[in-house]
Each structure stands twice: as C-alpha cells, then as structure tokens.
All heavy atoms as a GROMACS GRO file, in nm:
protein
  590
    1MET      N    1   0.087  -0.116  -0.002
    1MET     CA    2  -0.004   0.007  -0.007
    1MET      C    3   0.085   0.116  -0.003
    1MET      O    4   0.185   0.133   0.075
    1MET     CB    5  -0.089  -0.006   0.115
    1MET     CG    6  -0.160   0.119   0.148
    1MET     SD    7  -0.311   0.083   0.240
    1MET     CE    8  -0.410   0.217   0.173
    2ILE      N    9   0.057   0.217  -0.081
    2ILE     CA   10   0.135   0.350  -0.096
    2ILE      C   11   0.044   0.466  -0.057
    2ILE      O   12  -0.066   0.476  -0.109
    2ILE     CB   13   0.199   0.364  -0.229
    2ILE    CG1   14   0.275   0.245  -0.271
    2ILE    CG2   15   0.270   0.493  -0.242
    2ILE    CD1   16   0.328   0.251  -0.412
    3PHE      N   17   0.088   0.536   0.043
    3PHE     CA   18   0.006   0.659   0.088
    3PHE      C   19   0.060   0.777   0.006
    3PHE      O   20   0.153   0.781  -0.058
    3PHE     CB   21   0.036   0.669   0.239
    3PHE     CG   22  -0.017   0.580   0.331
    3PHE    CD1   23   0.060   0.457   0.361
    3PHE    CD2   24  -0.153   0.585   0.374
    3PHE    CE1   25   0.002   0.362   0.436
    3PHE    CE2   26  -0.213   0.488   0.444
    3PHE     CZ   27  -0.123   0.378   0.486
    4GLY      N   28  -0.023   0.881   0.023
    4GLY     CA   29  -0.003   1.009  -0.062
    4GLY      C   30   0.129   1.067  -0.027
    4GLY      O   31   0.182   1.149  -0.106
    5ASP      N   32   0.188   1.042   0.100
    5ASP     CA   33   0.317   1.104   0.136
    5ASP      C   34   0.425   1.019   0.084
    5ASP      O   35   0.541   1.041   0.124
    5ASP     CB   36   0.314   1.132   0.292
    5ASP     CG   37   0.318   0.997   0.365
    5ASP    OD1   38   0.311   0.886   0.307
    5ASP    OD2   39   0.330   0.998   0.495
    6GLY      N   40   0.404   0.912   0.015
    6GLY     CA   41   0.503   0.829  -0.033
    6GLY      C   42   0.548   0.707   0.049
    6GLY      O   43   0.612   0.622   0.009
    7ALA      N   44   0.489   0.696   0.172
    7ALA     CA   45   0.518   0.590   0.263
    7ALA      C   46   0.447   0.463   0.203
    7ALA      O   47   0.334   0.473   0.159
    7ALA     CB   48   0.459   0.622   0.408
    8GLU      N   49   0.522   0.353   0.207
    8GLU     CA   50   0.477   0.232   0.162
    8GLU      C   51   0.470   0.121   0.273
    8GLU      O   52   0.552   0.119   0.363
    8GLU     CB   53   0.573   0.173   0.056
    8GLU     CG   54   0.577   0.258  -0.077
    8GLU     CD   55   0.659   0.190  -0.176
    8GLU    OE1   56   0.674   0.072  -0.182
    8GLU    OE2   57   0.725   0.271  -0.257
    9GLY      N   58   0.361   0.054   0.274
    9GLY     CA   59   0.346  -0.061   0.377
    9GLY      C   60   0.336  -0.192   0.312
    9GLY      O   61   0.263  -0.210   0.216
   10VAL      N   62   0.405  -0.291   0.367
   10VAL     CA   63   0.413  -0.422   0.316
   10VAL      C   64   0.366  -0.520   0.415
   10VAL      O   65   0.400  -0.516   0.535
   10VAL     CB   66   0.556  -0.456   0.267
   10VAL    CG1   67   0.557  -0.587   0.219
   10VAL    CG2   68   0.609  -0.355   0.161
   11ALA      N   69   0.276  -0.616   0.376
   11ALA     CA   70   0.240  -0.727   0.469
   11ALA      C   71   0.212  -0.851   0.384
   11ALA      O   72   0.204  -0.841   0.266
   11ALA     CB   73   0.108  -0.690   0.540
   12THR      N   74   0.222  -0.969   0.446
   12THR     CA   75   0.185  -1.093   0.375
   12THR      C   76   0.047  -1.142   0.413
   12THR      O   77   0.032  -1.165   0.530
   12THR     CB   78   0.298  -1.187   0.416
   12THR    OG1   79   0.427  -1.141   0.381
   12THR    CG2   80   0.278  -1.321   0.349
   13TYR      N   81  -0.037  -1.158   0.319
   13TYR     CA   82  -0.171  -1.215   0.350
   13TYR      C   83  -0.173  -1.356   0.327
   13TYR      O   84  -0.128  -1.404   0.225
   13TYR     CB   85  -0.271  -1.148   0.260
   13TYR     CG   86  -0.305  -1.006   0.295
   13TYR    CD1   87  -0.239  -0.899   0.235
   13TYR    CD2   88  -0.400  -0.970   0.390
   13TYR    CE1   89  -0.265  -0.765   0.250
   13TYR    CE2   90  -0.430  -0.841   0.424
   13TYR     CZ   91  -0.368  -0.731   0.358
   13TYR     OH   92  -0.396  -0.604   0.388
   14ILE      N   93  -0.219  -1.440   0.428
   14ILE     CA   94  -0.222  -1.582   0.406
   14ILE      C   95  -0.360  -1.614   0.465
   14ILE      O   96  -0.405  -1.575   0.575
   14ILE     CB   97  -0.111  -1.641   0.484
   14ILE    CG1   98   0.025  -1.605   0.440
   14ILE    CG2   99  -0.123  -1.802   0.486
   14ILE    CD1  100   0.149  -1.660   0.517
   15THR      N  101  -0.426  -1.707   0.393
   15THR     CA  102  -0.551  -1.755   0.430
   15THR      C  103  -0.538  -1.874   0.531
   15THR      O  104  -0.429  -1.944   0.540
   15THR     CB  105  -0.637  -1.809   0.327
   15THR    OG1  106  -0.581  -1.923   0.258
   15THR    CG2  107  -0.667  -1.702   0.218
   16TYR      N  108  -0.629  -1.888   0.617
   16TYR     CA  109  -0.628  -2.007   0.705
   16TYR      C  110  -0.617  -2.139   0.638
   16TYR      O  111  -0.534  -2.231   0.686
   16TYR     CB  112  -0.753  -2.009   0.800
   16TYR     CG  113  -0.768  -1.884   0.888
   16TYR    CD1  114  -0.860  -1.785   0.850
   16TYR    CD2  115  -0.694  -1.872   1.007
   16TYR    CE1  116  -0.866  -1.673   0.932
   16TYR    CE2  117  -0.698  -1.762   1.087
   16TYR     CZ  118  -0.797  -1.661   1.043
   16TYR     OH  119  -0.812  -1.544   1.124
   17LYS      N  120  -0.682  -2.149   0.519
   17LYS     CA  121  -0.683  -2.273   0.442
   17LYS      C  122  -0.539  -2.293   0.387
   17LYS      O  123  -0.494  -2.406   0.386
   17LYS     CB  124  -0.783  -2.256   0.322
   17LYS     CG  125  -0.786  -2.381   0.241
   17LYS     CD  126  -0.896  -2.361   0.133
   17LYS     CE  127  -0.898  -2.481   0.036
   17LYS     NZ  128  -1.002  -2.468  -0.063
   18ASN      N  129  -0.472  -2.177   0.344
   18ASN     CA  130  -0.334  -2.187   0.298
   18ASN      C  131  -0.242  -2.236   0.401
   18ASN      O  132  -0.145  -2.324   0.385
   18ASN     CB  133  -0.284  -2.056   0.235
   18ASN     CG  134  -0.159  -2.061   0.171
   18ASN    OD1  135  -0.065  -1.994   0.207
   18ASN    ND2  136  -0.140  -2.156   0.076
   19ILE      N  137  -0.261  -2.198   0.529
   19ILE     CA  138  -0.178  -2.242   0.634
   19ILE      C  139  -0.182  -2.396   0.653
   19ILE      O  140  -0.089  -2.462   0.671
   19ILE     CB  141  -0.213  -2.174   0.775
   19ILE    CG1  142  -0.167  -2.015   0.764
   19ILE    CG2  143  -0.148  -2.244   0.903
   19ILE    CD1  144  -0.023  -1.997   0.761
   20LEU      N  145  -0.306  -2.451   0.645
   20LEU     CA  146  -0.324  -2.590   0.657
   20LEU      C  147  -0.253  -2.669   0.551
   20LEU      O  148  -0.189  -2.769   0.564
   20LEU     CB  149  -0.466  -2.627   0.676
   20LEU     CG  150  -0.552  -2.576   0.791
   20LEU    CD1  151  -0.697  -2.609   0.779
   20LEU    CD2  152  -0.488  -2.643   0.911
   21SER      N  153  -0.268  -2.605   0.424
   21SER     CA  154  -0.206  -2.666   0.307
   21SER      C  155  -0.050  -2.666   0.318
   21SER      O  156   0.017  -2.772   0.291
   21SER     CB  157  -0.250  -2.593   0.184
   21SER     OG  158  -0.172  -2.628   0.073
   22LEU      N  159   0.010  -2.548   0.374
   22LEU     CA  160   0.147  -2.547   0.391
   22LEU      C  161   0.194  -2.641   0.504
   22LEU      O  162   0.298  -2.708   0.482
   22LEU     CB  163   0.182  -2.401   0.440
   22LEU     CG  164   0.178  -2.300   0.323
   22LEU    CD1  165   0.192  -2.158   0.384
   22LEU    CD2  166   0.280  -2.319   0.213
   23LYS      N  167   0.109  -2.667   0.604
   23LYS     CA  168   0.154  -2.751   0.712
   23LYS      C  169   0.158  -2.896   0.655
   23LYS      O  170   0.262  -2.960   0.677
   23LYS     CB  171   0.047  -2.750   0.820
   23LYS     CG  172   0.074  -2.842   0.934
   23LYS     CD  173  -0.035  -2.839   1.038
   23LYS     CE  174  -0.023  -2.948   1.147
   23LYS     NZ  175   0.092  -2.930   1.237
   24GLU      N  176   0.062  -2.933   0.572
   24GLU     CA  177   0.073  -3.068   0.511
   24GLU      C  178   0.177  -3.084   0.414
   24GLU      O  179   0.255  -3.184   0.421
   24GLU     CB  180  -0.064  -3.100   0.442
   24GLU     CG  181  -0.176  -3.116   0.529
   24GLU     CD  182  -0.158  -3.216   0.637
   24GLU    OE1  183  -0.113  -3.339   0.603
   24GLU    OE2  184  -0.188  -3.193   0.753
   25LYS      N  185   0.213  -2.979   0.336
   25LYS     CA  186   0.328  -2.986   0.245
   25LYS      C  187   0.462  -2.998   0.331
   25LYS      O  188   0.539  -3.082   0.293
   25LYS     CB  189   0.335  -2.856   0.161
   25LYS     CG  190   0.463  -2.861   0.070
   25LYS     CD  191   0.483  -2.720   0.011
   25LYS     CE  192   0.544  -2.621   0.111
   25LYS     NZ  193   0.680  -2.615   0.132
   26ASN      N  194   0.473  -2.918   0.433
   26ASN     CA  195   0.583  -2.916   0.516
   26ASN      C  196   0.607  -3.054   0.592
   26ASN      O  197   0.718  -3.099   0.614
   26ASN     CB  198   0.594  -2.802   0.606
   26ASN     CG  199   0.601  -2.671   0.536
   26ASN    OD1  200   0.646  -2.674   0.426
   26ASN    ND2  201   0.559  -2.567   0.602
   27LYS      N  202   0.496  -3.124   0.627
   27LYS     CA  203   0.505  -3.248   0.683
   27LYS      C  204   0.576  -3.351   0.585
   27LYS      O  205   0.659  -3.430   0.615
   27LYS     CB  206   0.370  -3.307   0.723
   27LYS     CG  207   0.317  -3.270   0.848
   27LYS     CD  208   0.180  -3.337   0.879
   27LYS     CE  209   0.124  -3.301   1.006
   27LYS     NZ  210  -0.009  -3.368   1.031
   28ALA      N  211   0.538  -3.333   0.458
   28ALA     CA  212   0.581  -3.424   0.358
   28ALA      C  213   0.728  -3.401   0.322
   28ALA      O  214   0.802  -3.487   0.290
   28ALA     CB  215   0.498  -3.420   0.229
   29THR      N  216   0.759  -3.268   0.311
   29THR     CA  217   0.904  -3.232   0.267
   29THR      C  218   1.004  -3.218   0.394
   29THR      O  219   1.124  -3.218   0.359
   29THR     CB  220   0.898  -3.092   0.198
   29THR    OG1  221   0.864  -2.988   0.299
   29THR    CG2  222   0.800  -3.092   0.083
   30GLY      N  223   0.950  -3.215   0.520
   30GLY     CA  224   1.040  -3.202   0.623
   30GLY      C  225   1.074  -3.063   0.657
   30GLY      O  226   1.146  -3.034   0.752
   31GLU      N  227   1.027  -2.970   0.585
   31GLU     CA  228   1.052  -2.822   0.612
   31GLU      C  229   0.978  -2.782   0.741
   31GLU      O  230   0.874  -2.846   0.774
   31GLU     CB  231   0.997  -2.741   0.504
   31GLU     CG  232   1.061  -2.753   0.368
   31GLU     CD  233   1.002  -2.682   0.258
   31GLU    OE1  234   1.030  -2.567   0.233
   31GLU    OE2  235   0.916  -2.738   0.186
   32TYR      N  236   1.038  -2.674   0.805
   32TYR     CA  237   0.973  -2.630   0.927
   32TYR      C  238   0.946  -2.738   1.027
   32TYR      O  239   0.844  -2.746   1.093
   32TYR     CB  240   0.849  -2.560   0.905
   32TYR     CG  241   0.865  -2.424   0.812
   32TYR    CD1  242   0.840  -2.433   0.681
   32TYR    CD2  243   0.889  -2.302   0.871
   32TYR    CE1  244   0.855  -2.318   0.600
   32TYR    CE2  245   0.908  -2.200   0.801
   32TYR     CZ  246   0.890  -2.195   0.656
   32TYR     OH  247   0.903  -2.084   0.590
   33LEU      N  248   1.050  -2.822   1.046
   33LEU     CA  249   1.045  -2.940   1.141
   33LEU      C  250   0.924  -3.018   1.108
   33LEU      O  251   0.844  -3.063   1.194
   33LEU     CB  252   1.041  -2.885   1.291
   33LEU     CG  253   1.164  -2.833   1.340
   33LEU    CD1  254   1.138  -2.779   1.489
   33LEU    CD2  255   1.284  -2.926   1.341
   34SER      N  256   0.915  -3.047   0.981
   34SER     CA  257   0.796  -3.137   0.936
   34SER      C  258   0.661  -3.076   0.967
   34SER      O  259   0.578  -3.150   1.010
   34SER     CB  260   0.814  -3.273   0.983
   34SER     OG  261   0.941  -3.336   0.930
   35GLY      N  262   0.649  -2.948   0.945
   35GLY     CA  263   0.518  -2.891   0.966
   35GLY      C  264   0.494  -2.843   1.112
   35GLY      O  265   0.378  -2.818   1.142
   36LYS      N  266   0.594  -2.855   1.199
   36LYS     CA  267   0.558  -2.823   1.335
   36LYS      C  268   0.545  -2.681   1.365
   36LYS      O  269   0.494  -2.635   1.478
   36LYS     CB  270   0.665  -2.884   1.432
   36LYS     CG  271   0.650  -3.040   1.437
   36LYS     CD  272   0.766  -3.093   1.519
   36LYS     CE  273   0.757  -3.257   1.519
   36LYS     NZ  274   0.834  -3.313   1.610
   37TYR      N  275   0.600  -2.594   1.280
   37TYR     CA  276   0.585  -2.455   1.293
   37TYR      C  277   0.574  -2.378   1.160
   37TYR      O  278   0.609  -2.448   1.056
   37TYR     CB  279   0.688  -2.391   1.377
   37TYR     CG  280   0.816  -2.371   1.306
   37TYR    CD1  281   0.860  -2.248   1.260
   37TYR    CD2  282   0.912  -2.482   1.299
   37TYR    CE1  283   0.980  -2.238   1.190
   37TYR    CE2  284   1.031  -2.466   1.230
   37TYR     CZ  285   1.062  -2.344   1.181
   37TYR     OH  286   1.196  -2.325   1.109
   38PHE      N  287   0.534  -2.260   1.154
   38PHE     CA  288   0.547  -2.181   1.027
   38PHE      C  289   0.550  -2.028   1.068
   38PHE      O  290   0.489  -1.994   1.168
   38PHE     CB  291   0.415  -2.198   0.952
   38PHE     CG  292   0.410  -2.116   0.828
   38PHE    CD1  293   0.475  -2.161   0.713
   38PHE    CD2  294   0.332  -2.000   0.827
   38PHE    CE1  295   0.474  -2.083   0.593
   38PHE    CE2  296   0.338  -1.924   0.705
   38PHE     CZ  297   0.415  -1.969   0.591
   39TRP      N  298   0.620  -1.960   0.987
   39TRP     CA  299   0.613  -1.818   1.008
   39TRP      C  300   0.634  -1.743   0.884
   39TRP      O  301   0.679  -1.800   0.781
   39TRP     CB  302   0.733  -1.773   1.103
   39TRP     CG  303   0.863  -1.776   1.036
   39TRP    CD1  304   0.943  -1.883   1.027
   39TRP    CD2  305   0.930  -1.674   0.972
   39TRP    NE1  306   1.065  -1.858   0.958
   39TRP    CE2  307   1.057  -1.722   0.928
   39TRP    CE3  308   0.899  -1.545   0.941
   39TRP    CZ2  309   1.139  -1.641   0.856
   39TRP    CZ3  310   0.990  -1.460   0.872
   39TRP    CH2  311   1.107  -1.514   0.826
   40ALA      N  312   0.582  -1.616   0.880
   40ALA     CA  313   0.602  -1.533   0.761
   40ALA      C  314   0.612  -1.393   0.810
   40ALA      O  315   0.537  -1.344   0.914
   40ALA     CB  316   0.482  -1.542   0.669
   41SER      N  317   0.691  -1.324   0.749
   41SER     CA  318   0.724  -1.175   0.795
   41SER      C  319   0.592  -1.100   0.777
   41SER      O  320   0.530  -1.099   0.670
   41SER     CB  321   0.836  -1.118   0.706
   41SER     OG  322   0.855  -0.987   0.756
   42ASP      N  323   0.552  -1.013   0.881
   42ASP     CA  324   0.438  -0.932   0.869
   42ASP      C  325   0.311  -0.994   0.825
   42ASP      O  326   0.235  -0.953   0.739
   42ASP     CB  327   0.469  -0.812   0.779
   42ASP     CG  328   0.591  -0.739   0.824
   42ASP    OD1  329   0.601  -0.703   0.930
   42ASP    OD2  330   0.701  -0.722   0.738
   43MET      N  331   0.284  -1.110   0.881
   43MET     CA  332   0.169  -1.201   0.831
   43MET      C  333   0.040  -1.144   0.880
   43MET      O  334   0.026  -1.112   1.007
   43MET     CB  335   0.199  -1.344   0.874
   43MET     CG  336   0.086  -1.438   0.836
   43MET     SD  337   0.120  -1.616   0.863
   43MET     CE  338   0.149  -1.618   1.036
   44ILE      N  339  -0.066  -1.149   0.803
   44ILE     CA  340  -0.194  -1.122   0.839
   44ILE      C  341  -0.283  -1.241   0.793
   44ILE      O  342  -0.279  -1.277   0.679
   44ILE     CB  343  -0.260  -0.998   0.769
   44ILE    CG1  344  -0.168  -0.877   0.806
   44ILE    CG2  345  -0.397  -0.981   0.807
   44ILE    CD1  346  -0.217  -0.750   0.733
   45LEU      N  347  -0.343  -1.311   0.879
   45LEU     CA  348  -0.430  -1.427   0.843
   45LEU      C  349  -0.569  -1.378   0.810
   45LEU      O  350  -0.626  -1.291   0.888
   45LEU     CB  351  -0.440  -1.521   0.967
   45LEU     CG  352  -0.312  -1.606   0.994
   45LEU    CD1  353  -0.339  -1.686   1.124
   45LEU    CD2  354  -0.281  -1.693   0.882
   46ILE      N  355  -0.630  -1.414   0.701
   46ILE     CA  356  -0.755  -1.370   0.660
   46ILE      C  357  -0.834  -1.498   0.599
   46ILE      O  358  -0.780  -1.603   0.575
   46ILE     CB  359  -0.745  -1.257   0.550
   46ILE    CG1  360  -0.663  -1.303   0.422
   46ILE    CG2  361  -0.696  -1.134   0.602
   46ILE    CD1  362  -0.656  -1.206   0.313
   47ASP      N  363  -0.965  -1.469   0.598
   47ASP     CA  364  -1.050  -1.579   0.546
   47ASP      C  365  -1.026  -1.613   0.397
   47ASP      O  366  -1.036  -1.730   0.357
   47ASP     CB  367  -1.203  -1.542   0.554
   47ASP     CG  368  -1.244  -1.549   0.708
   47ASP    OD1  369  -1.188  -1.623   0.785
   47ASP    OD2  370  -1.344  -1.477   0.747
   48ASP      N  371  -1.009  -1.503   0.322
   48ASP     CA  372  -1.002  -1.536   0.167
   48ASP      C  373  -0.922  -1.422   0.118
   48ASP      O  374  -0.908  -1.304   0.168
   48ASP     CB  375  -1.125  -1.534   0.096
   48ASP     CG  376  -1.214  -1.413   0.118
   48ASP    OD1  377  -1.185  -1.318   0.028
   48ASP    OD2  378  -1.304  -1.393   0.204
   49ILE      N  379  -0.855  -1.447   0.004
   49ILE     CA  380  -0.770  -1.350  -0.060
   49ILE      C  381  -0.845  -1.270  -0.176
   49ILE      O  382  -0.814  -1.281  -0.295
   49ILE     CB  383  -0.647  -1.422  -0.136
   49ILE    CG1  384  -0.563  -1.489  -0.030
   49ILE    CG2  385  -0.560  -1.320  -0.201
   49ILE    CD1  386  -0.481  -1.413   0.061
   50SER      N  387  -0.953  -1.206  -0.143
   50SER     CA  388  -1.042  -1.130  -0.234
   50SER      C  389  -0.996  -0.982  -0.204
   50SER      O  390  -0.962  -0.947  -0.099
   50SER     CB  391  -1.185  -1.146  -0.204
   50SER     OG  392  -1.222  -1.098  -0.076
   51CYS      N  393  -1.016  -0.900  -0.305
   51CYS     CA  394  -0.984  -0.761  -0.298
   51CYS      C  395  -1.075  -0.698  -0.190
   51CYS      O  396  -1.024  -0.616  -0.118
   51CYS     CB  397  -1.014  -0.692  -0.438
   51CYS     SG  398  -0.960  -0.523  -0.447
   52GLU      N  399  -1.204  -0.746  -0.185
   52GLU     CA  400  -1.282  -0.681  -0.085
   52GLU      C  401  -1.242  -0.709   0.051
   52GLU      O  402  -1.238  -0.629   0.147
   52GLU     CB  403  -1.435  -0.742  -0.105
   52GLU     CG  404  -1.531  -0.696  -0.005
   52GLU     CD  405  -1.665  -0.750  -0.028
   52GLU    OE1  406  -1.688  -0.823  -0.130
   52GLU    OE2  407  -1.757  -0.713   0.056
   53THR      N  408  -1.194  -0.832   0.093
   53THR     CA  409  -1.154  -0.868   0.218
   53THR      C  410  -1.028  -0.796   0.252
   53THR      O  411  -1.013  -0.737   0.363
   53THR     CB  412  -1.131  -1.025   0.226
   53THR    OG1  413  -1.259  -1.092   0.207
   53THR    CG2  414  -1.081  -1.054   0.371
   54ILE      N  415  -0.929  -0.792   0.161
   54ILE     CA  416  -0.805  -0.713   0.190
   54ILE      C  417  -0.834  -0.564   0.211
   54ILE      O  418  -0.779  -0.506   0.311
   54ILE     CB  419  -0.708  -0.736   0.074
   54ILE    CG1  420  -0.661  -0.881   0.067
   54ILE    CG2  421  -0.589  -0.645   0.084
   54ILE    CD1  422  -0.580  -0.919  -0.052
   55THR      N  423  -0.923  -0.504   0.138
   55THR     CA  424  -0.962  -0.371   0.154
   55THR      C  425  -1.015  -0.352   0.291
   55THR      O  426  -0.994  -0.252   0.356
   55THR     CB  427  -1.052  -0.325   0.044
   55THR    OG1  428  -0.989  -0.332  -0.082
   55THR    CG2  429  -1.088  -0.172   0.064
   56ASP      N  430  -1.113  -0.432   0.326
   56ASP     CA  431  -1.184  -0.429   0.460
   56ASP      C  432  -1.078  -0.429   0.568
   56ASP      O  433  -1.082  -0.366   0.668
   56ASP     CB  434  -1.281  -0.539   0.476
   56ASP     CG  435  -1.401  -0.524   0.391
   56ASP    OD1  436  -1.427  -0.408   0.332
   56ASP    OD2  437  -1.476  -0.629   0.375
   57VAL      N  438  -0.979  -0.520   0.561
   57VAL     CA  439  -0.878  -0.539   0.656
   57VAL      C  440  -0.792  -0.405   0.672
   57VAL      O  441  -0.770  -0.355   0.783
   57VAL     CB  442  -0.793  -0.656   0.634
   57VAL    CG1  443  -0.664  -0.659   0.730
   57VAL    CG2  444  -0.860  -0.782   0.644
   58VAL      N  445  -0.750  -0.356   0.563
   58VAL     CA  446  -0.679  -0.233   0.560
   58VAL      C  447  -0.749  -0.115   0.609
   58VAL      O  448  -0.700  -0.042   0.694
   58VAL     CB  449  -0.620  -0.200   0.413
   58VAL    CG1  450  -0.568  -0.054   0.411
   58VAL    CG2  451  -0.517  -0.303   0.366
   59VAL      N  452  -0.878  -0.101   0.569
   59VAL     CA  453  -0.951   0.012   0.626
   59VAL      C  454  -0.964  -0.009   0.779
   59VAL      O  455  -0.959   0.101   0.850
   59VAL     CB  456  -1.098   0.014   0.558
   59VAL    CG1  457  -1.197   0.099   0.621
   59VAL    CG2  458  -1.078   0.055   0.411
   60GLN      N  459  -0.989  -0.132   0.827
   60GLN     CA  460  -1.017  -0.146   0.966
   60GLN      C  461  -0.895  -0.112   1.045
   60GLN      O  462  -0.889  -0.051   1.160
   60GLN     CB  463  -1.067  -0.289   1.000
   60GLN     CG  464  -1.102  -0.314   1.148
   60GLN     CD  465  -1.222  -0.229   1.183
   60GLN    OE1  466  -1.325  -0.216   1.116
   60GLN    NE2  467  -1.212  -0.164   1.293
   61LEU      N  468  -0.769  -0.156   0.997
   61LEU     CA  469  -0.646  -0.137   1.060
   61LEU      C  470  -0.620   0.022   1.065
   61LEU      O  471  -0.576   0.068   1.168
   61LEU     CB  472  -0.534  -0.209   0.985
   61LEU     CG  473  -0.532  -0.364   1.005
   61LEU    CD1  474  -0.432  -0.420   0.910
   61LEU    CD2  475  -0.507  -0.395   1.141
   62LEU      N  476  -0.640   0.084   0.957
   62LEU     CA  477  -0.631   0.230   0.958
   62LEU      C  478  -0.727   0.300   1.056
   62LEU      O  479  -0.685   0.387   1.132
   62LEU     CB  480  -0.651   0.285   0.812
   62LEU     CG  481  -0.546   0.259   0.719
   62LEU    CD1  482  -0.590   0.296   0.574
   62LEU    CD2  483  -0.415   0.333   0.745
   63LYS      N  484  -0.851   0.249   1.060
   63LYS     CA  485  -0.946   0.306   1.149
   63LYS      C  486  -0.905   0.287   1.299
   63LYS      O  487  -0.926   0.376   1.383
   63LYS     CB  488  -1.078   0.242   1.120
   63LYS     CG  489  -1.195   0.288   1.201
   63LYS     CD  490  -1.324   0.224   1.152
   63LYS     CE  491  -1.445   0.246   1.244
   63LYS     NZ  492  -1.556   0.168   1.201
   64ASP      N  493  -0.853   0.167   1.324
   64ASP     CA  494  -0.812   0.130   1.462
   64ASP      C  495  -0.668   0.183   1.492
   64ASP      O  496  -0.617   0.153   1.600
   64ASP     CB  497  -0.814  -0.015   1.480
   64ASP     CG  498  -0.954  -0.071   1.481
   64ASP    OD1  499  -1.045   0.005   1.497
   64ASP    OD2  500  -0.972  -0.199   1.470
   65ASN      N  501  -0.609   0.261   1.406
   65ASN     CA  502  -0.469   0.315   1.416
   65ASN      C  503  -0.375   0.202   1.443
   65ASN      O  504  -0.278   0.214   1.527
   65ASN     CB  505  -0.471   0.418   1.526
   65ASN     CG  506  -0.356   0.508   1.509
   65ASN    OD1  507  -0.302   0.531   1.402
   65ASN    ND2  508  -0.303   0.567   1.616
   66GLU      N  509  -0.389   0.087   1.374
   66GLU     CA  510  -0.304  -0.028   1.399
   66GLU      C  511  -0.231  -0.061   1.262
   66GLU      O  512  -0.153  -0.168   1.272
   66GLU     CB  513  -0.384  -0.146   1.435
   66GLU     CG  514  -0.440  -0.136   1.587
   66GLU     CD  515  -0.527  -0.253   1.617
   66GLU    OE1  516  -0.570  -0.328   1.533
   66GLU    OE2  517  -0.541  -0.267   1.752
   67PHE      N  518  -0.241   0.018   1.170
   67PHE     CA  519  -0.189  -0.022   1.034
   67PHE      C  520  -0.041  -0.043   1.042
   67PHE      O  521   0.015  -0.144   1.008
   67PHE     CB  522  -0.214   0.087   0.932
   67PHE     CG  523  -0.158   0.059   0.795
   67PHE    CD1  524  -0.238  -0.026   0.711
   67PHE    CD2  525  -0.032   0.096   0.753
   67PHE    CE1  526  -0.190  -0.057   0.585
   67PHE    CE2  527   0.008   0.066   0.636
   67PHE     CZ  528  -0.066   0.000   0.546
   68TRP      N  529   0.034   0.055   1.111
   68TRP     CA  530   0.182   0.036   1.116
   68TRP      C  531   0.223  -0.065   1.221
   68TRP      O  532   0.343  -0.091   1.223
   68TRP     CB  533   0.248   0.182   1.132
   68TRP     CG  534   0.235   0.259   1.012
   68TRP    CD1  535   0.158   0.372   1.001
   68TRP    CD2  536   0.279   0.240   0.888
   68TRP    NE1  537   0.166   0.427   0.879
   68TRP    CE2  538   0.243   0.351   0.796
   68TRP    CE3  539   0.357   0.131   0.834
   68TRP    CZ2  540   0.272   0.346   0.666
   68TRP    CZ3  541   0.389   0.143   0.692
   68TRP    CH2  542   0.341   0.244   0.611
   69SER      N  543   0.134  -0.110   1.304
   69SER     CA  544   0.168  -0.221   1.393
   69SER      C  545   0.176  -0.348   1.310
   69SER      O  546   0.246  -0.445   1.359
   69SER     CB  547   0.066  -0.231   1.499
   69SER     OG  548   0.061  -0.119   1.584
   70VAL      N  549   0.101  -0.364   1.205
   70VAL     CA  550   0.092  -0.488   1.120
   70VAL      C  551   0.180  -0.477   1.003
   70VAL      O  552   0.251  -0.576   0.965
   70VAL     CB  553  -0.049  -0.505   1.083
   70VAL    CG1  554  -0.066  -0.632   0.993
   70VAL    CG2  555  -0.142  -0.517   1.213
   71PHE      N  556   0.180  -0.358   0.926
   71PHE     CA  557   0.258  -0.342   0.802
   71PHE      C  558   0.396  -0.303   0.823
   71PHE      O  559   0.414  -0.222   0.932
   71PHE     CB  560   0.190  -0.246   0.716
   71PHE     CG  561   0.072  -0.305   0.637
   71PHE    CD1  562  -0.048  -0.329   0.708
   71PHE    CD2  563   0.075  -0.323   0.501
   71PHE    CE1  564  -0.157  -0.389   0.639
   71PHE    CE2  565  -0.028  -0.375   0.435
   71PHE     CZ  566  -0.143  -0.410   0.492
   72GLU      N  567   0.489  -0.349   0.744
   72GLU     CA  568   0.627  -0.299   0.759
   72GLU      C  569   0.648  -0.185   0.668
   72GLU      O  570   0.600  -0.184   0.563
   72GLU     CB  571   0.721  -0.416   0.720
   72GLU     CG  572   0.870  -0.380   0.722
   72GLU     CD  573   0.959  -0.493   0.675
   72GLU    OE1  574   0.920  -0.613   0.700
   72GLU    OE2  575   1.065  -0.457   0.621
   73LYS      N  576   0.711  -0.084   0.715
   73LYS     CA  577   0.736   0.036   0.628
   73LYS      C  578   0.854  -0.004   0.542
   73LYS      O  579   0.947  -0.061   0.584
   73LYS     CB  580   0.780   0.150   0.714
   73LYS     CG  581   0.682   0.262   0.712
   73LYS     CD  582   0.732   0.393   0.787
   73LYS     CE  583   0.611   0.482   0.794
   73LYS     NZ  584   0.642   0.598   0.872
   74SER      N  585   0.840   0.026   0.409
   74SER     CA  586   0.951  -0.001   0.314
   74SER      C  587   0.985   0.120   0.242
   74SER      O  588   0.932   0.226   0.253
   74SER     CB  589   0.896  -0.107   0.215
   74SER     OG  590   0.797  -0.066   0.128
   0.00000   0.00000   0.00000
C-alpha cells in the first residue's frame, strides 16, 4: 500500500486454508520441522484473498490506528 506522502506498507496475507495446506506440504517435505511451525514476515491471516476482504482489513487497521503495527514500512 502506498500513501499520498510516499510511505509504503508491506504485509503478507495468508488464508487459514493456505496455512493448513502449507502444514501438510511441510510434513511431507520435512520443512519447518516437518510442519511443526510456520512463520511469515508481517503476516496477516484472513478468510480469503479477495480484493474486498483485503480492503476491509486495511480500512479497519487504519480506523483502529493499527496499520503500522501490522505492516512493515518499506
């Protein structure tokens, strides 16, 4: 996300379903101690990767003054 003042915020959106899929893949490949943990930088878990859901999340974070607690400034 880029603001009018040029500030940019970066976050990683991951769905709950994707986390389960990654866990199963990692069990099979041995990554992340065979699926025992997972991490992603500046991760936000959401229900779905739709433009509407992402917009709703960003608007809510801005409204709650939590945007920069979640997003990394780049």
